[in-house]
C-alpha angles and dihedrals in degrees: 000000000000101000097052095041095049088061090054098049106103102166124162097190141004139204117235121236093237115101107199102208099040120095122257123285115321111264092237090063096056108021136055117237123241107279118254105217094190096046109018127183114264149165133239127191121202145139125259110207116224129173109299096354144013142248121240102222142181127202117204104204122208123227121257140070099248128083114292129214109236135217125206105206117195124194127214138246113330093349107239088144106053097174093223090153085066090050091053093048091050091050091050086054090058101266131127110227127205117199127177149169114241121240110290095014128111094349099317108139118254138039123308121231135143089248091053091047088054091051091045094054091051092045090053090050091052090046089060089058098050111117095236092049092046090053095044096050099029092239121186099216091196089065108049115139128187122211130178141177125217108324086005087061090063091045091049092052091045093053095042093049090054095051118054090193092073108110100199145003126211118185125193114202089322124208120235110203091196091062090048090053090051091052091056089074089080125065090230092052093048093048091049093050092048091052092047095050092046092055092049100047101083097083092041124088122220098355126126135178089254095049095047096043092045091056097056092041094050099051110039093160092058101038098053115108094196091057092048092051091049088052090050086062126173104002127112110291133172124178120191114189130189121233092211092042126044100312089135088067090049091053093052097048091043088062088055091048092050091062091063098026116033090179094060115117131222128190126173113198128200095247140097130273092270093046086234095170097033106054096123092047090048093050089048092051091050095047092049090050090051090049088057091054095046105020094170092067115098 
């Protein structure tokens, strides 16, 4: 969604990712942990059934025999940037990480829509709390965090707001459908959105400009990131926007979040929507956020 969102980013200033008084990059971002021969880290690929389709999914499992905190990591629209470097950093920090492709995207069976992606994010969150899954992957259900990039940021907030058991929410240059709908009032905004959707449709099954735009226009209560963050309320929340991406959206919804959660944190970095020149800093920010949720994990 880069082209459309760049035209919407009207930022006057930005915070830098450097934090002067904190130590250097977290060790899990730049160094492998000592191998655990008895309970090594691993990876499992599987399918999560959902409604009329399924989600192709991968679980990155952390080393160790004890219960593991677990991160659900949701990609954007259509998902060219999957942020798997963040998944690996989180696993090195002792976290399981579940990643997936929504119904109808990248070969997952079914039809893609924003409504389906919303259902899929929530279904994945519930999957992580099923007794058999908890036992298989040694999941600490008291320490489940949801993170999402771009459209996945909205889906992450949507799922976390609907489940009070979620222990933390980390949003990476999140998309706010409500602000996109507002931009369609101008010819320039509508043209930009049409071009963006057209470029992102190839890996998506069954979606069209009309179907996707109709969804977010028809249900303004649902597709409003600020509302979802207000519903998430007083739980750990960090939002990192991108100045050359859609950081303007992040600033607006952060103000909504602050009303319900004064401790929520917003940063807007001088980078692009994919954080192309800030991947180490982004991984560091995520790992430090996770450490705050589950401080006993080393």
